[in-house]
N, C-alpha and C positions, 0 to 999 in steps of 0.2 A: 672700549667701545665694542658692541656686539658685532659679530661677523656677518650678520644677515639683516636685511630689512624686513620687518614683520608688519603686515597690514592687518589691523584689527578693525572690522567694519560692522556697522549696524546693518543687520539683514532681517529684521523681525517685524516690519510693518504688518498690521492686521494679523499678528500672531503667526506669520509665516516665516520660518527660518530658512530663507532662500540663499543659495550660493550662485554666483555668476557663472554663466556659460564660458566666458572668457574675460580677461582683463587686459587693457592696454594703457600705455602712458603717452601723454602729449607734452612736448616741451616747445617753448617758443623763445626766440630772440636771445640767444646766448651771446652774440656779439663777441666772438672769440678774437683776441688780439694775436698778432704774429709772434709775440713772445709773452711770457707770463709777467714780466716786469715793465712792460711798456704799453702805452695806448696813445692813439692820436687825439683822443678826447682830453680836454683840460680837467675833467673830473676824476678825482681819486677813485670814485665808485667804479668807473669804467676799467681802471687798471686792475681791479680785482675780478673781472669777468671770468678769466680763465680758471682761477682757483674755485670760483663758485660753480662753474659748469663742471669741473672735475668732480666736485663733491656730489653734484646731482647725478652724473653718469655712474659714479661708483655706487651711489645709493640705489639706483635702478638696477644695476648689475647684481646687487646683493639681495634683491627681492626674492623671497622664497614663499610660494612658488613664483617663478619668473613670469613677467607679462608675456602675452602672445607676440607683441611687437611694440615698437616705439615710433611715434611720428614727431618730426621737428618741423615747425611751421615757418621757418625762414628767419632771415637775418642771422644766418649761421655764423658768419664772421663779421667783424667790424670794418676792416679796410674794404673799400669798394673796388670793383674790377679794374679800374684805371690805375690803381696804385701798385707799385712794384712789390709791396708787402702782401698783396692779395693771396698769392700762391703760398707764402709762408703761413698765413693765417689758416688756409685750408688744410695744410699739413698738420698744423697744431690742433685743429678741430678733430681730425681723424685720430690723432694720438689720444686726445682727451676722451673721445667717445669709444675708444677701443675696448674698454672693459665690458661694454654692452654686447652680448653675444646673440641676442634675439634680433630679428630683422629690424633695421633702423631705416625708416623711410623719410626722405628729405623733400621739402618743397622750397622754392627760392623766395627770398625776400628782397627788398629794394637794395640792401647792402650787398646782396649776392649777384644781382643781374642788372643793377641800375634802377633809378627811380622812375615812377610813373611819368607819363608824358604830359607835363604842364609847362607852359612857356616861362613861368617865373622860377622854376626849380633851378637852384644854383648847382646842384650835383649833376653828375653824368646820368643820362637817361638810358632806359633799357634799349638795347639794340641787338642786332644779330650777332655782332662780335662778342658781346658780353654773354649772350645766351650760349654761344659756342664754348666759351671758357668755362661756364658753369657745367655744361653737359659733359665736357671732358673730365672735369673734376668729380662730379657727383652722379652723372647719369641723367635720365630723363627728367624734365622739369614739369611734366604732367603725365599721369599714369594711373592705371587701375590695378588693384590687388584684391582678389577675392579671398576672404578669411572666414571660414565657417559660414555663419548665416549673414555675414556682412559683405558688402561691396564697398571697398575703400577707394575713393576717387580723390586724387591730389591734382589741383590745378595751379597754374602759374598766373596769379592775379595781376602781375605786372604786364601781361600780354593784353589785358582788357584795355580798349581804347588806344592801343599802341600804334595801330595801323600797320604792324608787321604782318608778314604772310602767315606766321604761326597763330595769329589771333583767330582767324576764321577756322583754321584747322582744329584748334582747341575747342572752339564753339561746337563745331560739327561733332567732334569726338565726344564731348561731354553729353550732349543731347542724346547721342546714340547709346552711350554707356548707361545712362539712367533709364532710357527706354527699354533696354535689353537686360535689365537687372534680373529678370526671371524669378521674382519673389524674394530676392535678396534685399536686405535693408541697407540703404545707401548712407554712408557717412562721408561728408565732404571735408577736405582739409585745404587751407589756403593761407596766404600771408595777410593780405589786406582784407579787412571786413568791408562788406558792402556799405555799411553806415555804422555810426556809433550811437546815435540817439533816435533818429527816425528815418524811415525809408525815403522820405521826401526832403531830407536836409540838403543844404547847399554843399557843393563840393569843397573839400579841404584836404589838408595833407594826410588825414587819417581815414579817408574813405575812398571808395571807387566812384569815379565820375560817371555821368551819363554819356553815352547811352549804355555803356557796359553794365552799369548797376542794375537797370531794369531787366536786362536780359538775364543776369545772374540771379536776381531775386525770383524771376519766373522759374528758373531751374530749381531753386531751393524750395519753391512752393509745390513742386510735384510730389504726389503722395508717397513715392518710394523713398524720399529723403527724410531721414530720422534725425540727423544731427549735423551741425556745421561747426568746425573749429577754426578760429582765425587768430592771428598774432598781431604784430606791428604796433599796437597801441600801448603795450607794456602795462596795462591796467586791466582790471576785471570788469566785464559787462556781460549781461545775459538778456536774451530776448527770444521770441519765437517768430519764425517766418513760415506762415501756413502751419503745418503740424510739426515742422522741424524746430528743434531746440538749437539756438545759436549761442556759442560761447566765445567770448573774446578773452584771451589768456594774458596773464602777467608774464613778465620776463624773468629769467633767472639772474639777470645781470644788473638792471637798474630800472627805476620808475621813470616814465615820461612825466617829469615834474611840473609841466604846465598844468596838469590836472590836479596838482596839490592845492589849488584854490578852493577845493571842497573842504579842506581841513578846518577844524574849529580852533586848533592850537598851532603854534609855530612849528615848522618842520625841524627835525633834529639834525639830519645829515645832508650837507650839500643842497640845501634849499628844497628838500623833498626827494631828490634823485636817489638818495641812499636810504629810503624808508624800507629797510630790509624785511620788515614784517609782511610786506606786500610782494616779495619775491616768491616764486613758486612754479609748480608744474601741476599737471592734471593726471589723476588716475581714474580711468573710466571702466566701470563694471558693466558688462553687457548681459542682460537677462533675456529670457524667451519673450517677454512682453515689454521690453523697453531697456533703458540704460540709466545709469547713475554716474554723474561726473563729479568727482571730488577734487577740490583744490588741496594740494600738499604745500604748505608754507615751508620754505627752506630757512627763513629768518637770516638769510645771508650767509649760511654755512659755507666754509671754505676748506679746501684740501690742497695743500702744496704738492708739487710734483714729487718731492722726496719723502712725503709722509706715507704711513702705512696704507696698504691698499684697502683695508677694511673700512667701510663707511656706512655700516648698517645702523638701524635704529628701529624703535617701535613707533608706528604711525597710526593714530586713531582716526577713523573715517566715519562720519555720521552724515545723515541727509534726511530731509523731511520725507522723501520717498520711502525710506527704509527704516525710519525710527518707529519704535512702538511707544515712545513717551509722548502721548497725546493729551495728557492732563496736567502738564507742567509747562510753563512758558514765561513770556515777558510782556511788559507793557511798553508800548512804543510811544513815549512822550515826545521824543525828537522826530523830525521828519526822516523817513526812511526811503522815500522815493524822490528825493530832492534833485532838481535840475537847475543848472545855471549856465550863463554864457561864459565860456572860457576866454580870457583875454589873449590877444595876440601880443606876446612879450618879446618877439624877436626870433632870430634863427629862421628855420624853414617856415614857421607859422607867423608871418609878418603882417598879413592882411586880415582885417576884420576880426570877428569873434565867431566862435562855434558853440553850439549847444551840446551839452553833455549831461548825463544823469549820474548821480553818485550811487553806484550799486554796492558799495562796500558794506553798508548796514545789512543789505539783503544777503550778501555773501556770508557775513558773520552768522546770521540766522540760519542760513543754509548749511554751513559747515558744522554748526552745533547740532543740527538736526531738529531745530525748534519747529514744532507743529502747531503750537498754540500761541496766539498773540492777542493782546487787548489793544485796541486802537481807538482814537477819538472819532466821532461821527464825521468830521471834516474829511477823513480819508475815504469814506464811502461816497461823500457828496461830490468830491472833486474828481475830474476825469483822469488826471495823471495817476493819482494814487489808486483809484478804483480799478483802473486797467491793470496796474501791477498786482493788486489783490487777486484779480481773476487769473492772472498769469501764475502767481504763486499757489493759488488754490489747486491748480492742475498738478502741482508737485506734492500736495498733501498738507499745505498749511491751512489752518482754520482760525477764524477771527471772532472775538467778542467785541462788539461795537459799544462804546460807552457814550451815554447821552446825559445832558442836564434836563431833568424832567422826562416826560413821556416822549418817545421817538416821534419826530416830525415827518410827515409824508408817509408813503406806503413802501413796503418792500415785499415783493412777491416771493413765494417759495423758490421759483425758478431763478430769480435774480440773486436771492440769498445763496443758493447752491452754487451758482456760477462764480460768485465772489468769495466763496468759502466762509460765509457768515453763518455761525451756528447759534449765536445768542446775542442779546443786547443787555447792557447794564443801565439801569435807570437810577440816576442820582437825584434824590428828592428828600425833603423832610418827611417825617411820619405823617404830618397833616396833609401834605401834598399827595402822598401815596394813597391815603384814604379818599381824597377828593377825586383822584384819577383812576380809581379801581376799574370802573366800567370801561373807560377809554383804553386802558392797558389790556383788559381782557379782549376787546375787539381787535386791537393791534396784534396781540399774541396769536389769536386765532387766524387772522388774515395772513400773517407772515409765516406761521408754522415754526417760529423760533422760540427758544427758551428766553425767559426774562429774569434777570437778577435785580433785586432791589438793593441799592446802596444808600444807606441812610446818611443824609447831610446833617451834621450836628449843629444845633442852635448854639448861640453864644454860651460859653462856660463862665458863669458868674465868678467862679473861684479865681479866674485869671485877673479880675479887676481889683487892684489894690490901691487905686487912687493915683498911681504913677505910670502904669502900663495899660495898654489895650491890646486886644487880639485882632489880628487880620488873618489868622490862620484858618483856612477852610479845611475841614476834615470830613471825610466820607468813609462809610463802611461801619458796620456794627463792630464795636470793640469786644474783646473777650469777656469783659465784665458785664456787658449788656445782653449776652446771649440768653440767659435764663429768663429775664424780664421780657425779651422780645419774642419769645416762642409763640405766645398766643396771637400776637399781631401777625406774625409770619404765617401761622396756620390759617388764619382768617383770609389773608390775601391769596393764599394758595387755593383755598376752597372756593374763592370767587373767580378762579381762573385768571387772576391778574398777573401772577408771578409764578416762577418755578422754584425760586430760591433766593438767597441773599448773599451779599458780599460781606465778608468778615475781614477786618484789617488786623494785621499783626505787626506791631512795631518792631523796628530793627533790634531793639534791646530786650525784647521778650523772648525767652528761650523757646525755640521752635518745637522741640519735642513735647514740652508741657502744653504749648498752645495746641498742638495737633490732637492731643488727648481730649481737650475740651471741645474742639471743633468736631471731632469724630462722634463724641457723645451727643452733641447738639444735633448733628445731622441724623443720628439714629432716632433720637427722641421726636424730632419734628418731621422726619421723613421728607426732607427737601434737598434740593441741590445747593451746594455751597461753592462760592468763588472766594478763595483766600487771596487777599491782596497783601503780599509780603513787602513791607516798606523797607527801603534801603537808606532812608535819611534818618539822621539823629534828631533829638528834640530841639536843638538849637539851630536856627536858620542861618547863623553866621559861622558855624563850626563844621569843618569838613569831616565826613565819615570815610575813612580810607584804610580800614583794616582788611587786607586781602585774605589772609587765612580765615578770618571770621566769616567773611562773605562766602568763600569757597565751601566752608562747612555748612552754611545755611543752604546753599545751592544743592549740595550733595544730599542733605537730609530731605529737602523738598522733593528731589527726584525719586528717592526711595519711597517716601510717604505717598507720592502720587499713585503708587501701585496698591495702596491699601483699600481704596474705595473708588468705584466708578461714579460716585455721586459728588466727589470733591475735586475741584481744580485748584491749582496753585500757580499764581502769576506774580513774578517779581516786578516791582515798580522802583526802578526803571531799567531799561536795557543799556543805555549809553550814559557815560559819565556826565554829571552836572558839574562843570568846572568853573562856572560863573553864575551869578544870580543867587537865588535863595537855596538853602539846604544843599550845599555842595557835597557830592559823594561820588565814590567810584562804583562802577557797575561792571557790565560784561565787556564793553568796548570803550576805548578812550576817545579823545577828541580827534585823533587821526584815523579813527574807525578800525584800529588794530585790536585784536583780542587780548583781554586780560586773563589772569589765572582762572577766574571763575568760568569764562567761556571755554577755556581748554579743559577744565574739569567736567563741564557739561558734556563736551564732545566725547571725552574718554569714557564717562559712565554710559553715555548713549551707545557708543560703539561696543562696549563690553557687555552690556546688559539687555540690549533690545531684543536679543534672541528669545527671551523668556516670556511666556504667556501665562504662567502659573506662579504666583507669588504668595509667600507668607512672611510677614514682617513683625518683629517684636523689639521693644526697647531693651537695651542691655543694662545689667546691674550698674548702679552708680551713675546712670545717665551719661555714660561715656560714648554712646552711639547706638546703632541699630544693628540687630542681627536679622538676616533674611535668607530665605531659601527661594531660588529662582530656577524653575524647571528641574528641581532635584539637586541643584548645586548650592553649596553653603557659602555665604558671604558675611562679612561684617564691615560696617562702616563706622570707623572710630573718629571721634572729634574730641580730643583730650590733650592734656599737657604731656610733655616729654617723659617724665617719670612713669606716668600711667601707661603710656604706650610701651615703654621698655618692659614694664612688668607684665603686660598682656602678651607681648611677643614671646616671652619666655615660656608661656603655657601652650603655644600653638604647635601643630604637627610640622615636621621638617619640610614638607612639600608646600607649605603655605606661600602664596605669592602676595607681595605687598606693593600697591601702587600709591605713591605719594601724590595726592590730588592737587597740592599746591605747586610742587616743582615738576610734576609729570614723570618723575623717575620711578622705574619699576625694578624690583629686586626680590630675591627669595627672602623670607622672613628672617632667617638666620643672618644673612648678609646685612639686611637692614638693621637688625639689632646691634651688630658689631659697629656699624656706622653711628648709630645713636649713642652707644656707650662711649664713643670717643668725643662726643660733643658735650659742652659744659652747660648748655641752656637747660633750664628746669621748667619755666613757666610757658615757654613758647607753645602755641596751639599747633597740634599735629592733626592733619586731616588725611586719613588713609583708607583705602579700600583693601580689604583682605579677602582673598579667594582661598577658602579652606579645602574645597573639593572641586 
């Protein structure tokens, strides 16, 4: 295992290769037990909390360069202050966190100082005695730290609505600290979020009750406040309060599995509590003009007390704010702003239901650095999803809205810009396109948006054999239709009805061959092209689930997206289809956890977004693509094991190889030795080679 933690991040949006002014880390809800081998919780997942926290703190300690500081958002320990094991858990936490040598700032959670004051709460409530015990162990429970351009304000959210004397003291103090920030950018840190779904939601175990909530939201809306970080919920959510970005963080220890009701498939471990792909912490990069918050998934990694101290690894960080891959993306067939009422299943949350939104699809888009998405027109028409579109547009995401026939209603340029809409796709037959040419031209002029024509295919007579019939709807020009369609496309462009066309590429059509035909078509017709990369196979009853093959396609499309500003590449679809027709694997599974293709997208985004100048060429034998990015030479290989072995033998000693399926990185010589020890011959290898 490497001795240091290396962060490789996308820093190249708009062609700017920017580096952060400072970086810090945020951790939440470690729930440290008094000993490594015990827990008061009946869940095995909780018993592993110490080993998981130890891994996280060692990983942070190994970061090179080191972060400026670390914040912990509370529920530091699992035993509550009334238990005799509380002091032992505190001592254990301090030992686990000891590898971190940069400043470690702590705020209290309900496990640390007692629960919020509600009459039905079975656990001990926050009180002066528990506050005293916390302060003796950790220091102040609300405080200010000025760090470079930032004012870091930590508050004790358990004081709100407590009626304790310190509640008013903290209120007065926070208002003064924000008001006297003197040009510093305010970042707030607390345990409880003010809300999880909407600012006017009813009080529940996971939010701050009134009247404290309204007061806190008023402080968050002050123009000095740039970011707010909260814990407690053990899940990820994102929102804005005024101009401040608000992040609700996952835990390093376990998932609050009452929220597992969002999942499309059954939970794997302890009814959702052990969904380790959702464990993690945040790395936050601060720039002169804003910040970027990255989730680092720990995947439940553990380090025992007697294990080696080294816990480093390479972590790829991408984000729409900093990605330069703006012409490759995904189609969002599934809901990505879904909300539902979470049932009261017992325990603390016994009464009623609470609204929550599933932000895990959004998180996956975010951590991949996806800037381009195709969405159905219902997302723009309905309030919940259109509001999220506007929210994500501020982070750099852009949308192509797909319609059946000509778009209905009007969309002004201002509204389109606010929602991040850059184009619409019109699905219609050729006959309908010709009938609606004038209407499309008017809509295109009024909206200021690009329009793509996606041909709906009429019935294919060759499918009718007297025994079968076709219910398959197919849209987009096929590769074989491009030559014949050129004249029709030119005519529609000349009539100002469209800017270009959608071309469909089937999952079994070689992408590099398809790209050559599409590039030639675009050059000949001088139009925009939207390439719809299908992930389903030809049989609606057979699953397509070859992960290396899909990773190869994703990597090729990302590199190909740099060959022309006139061609966009969109994968259909983003999330697995694990029931219904044409089942197939995609970027995220039914638990909304990333698959290999998502991790490959993130890695390529992180490693290559720096480049604004690209030249791309196919390699001999169709084994991949050779490209130059800002003067640095790379190769993307998608080939069998013997071909990869042979190619690695020809490369310079300093070549770095990144396996895009497994995520493992190594020097080419080391990778070659590992490949020579393996027996496989036909297995598809997908690797990025950095030659210089």
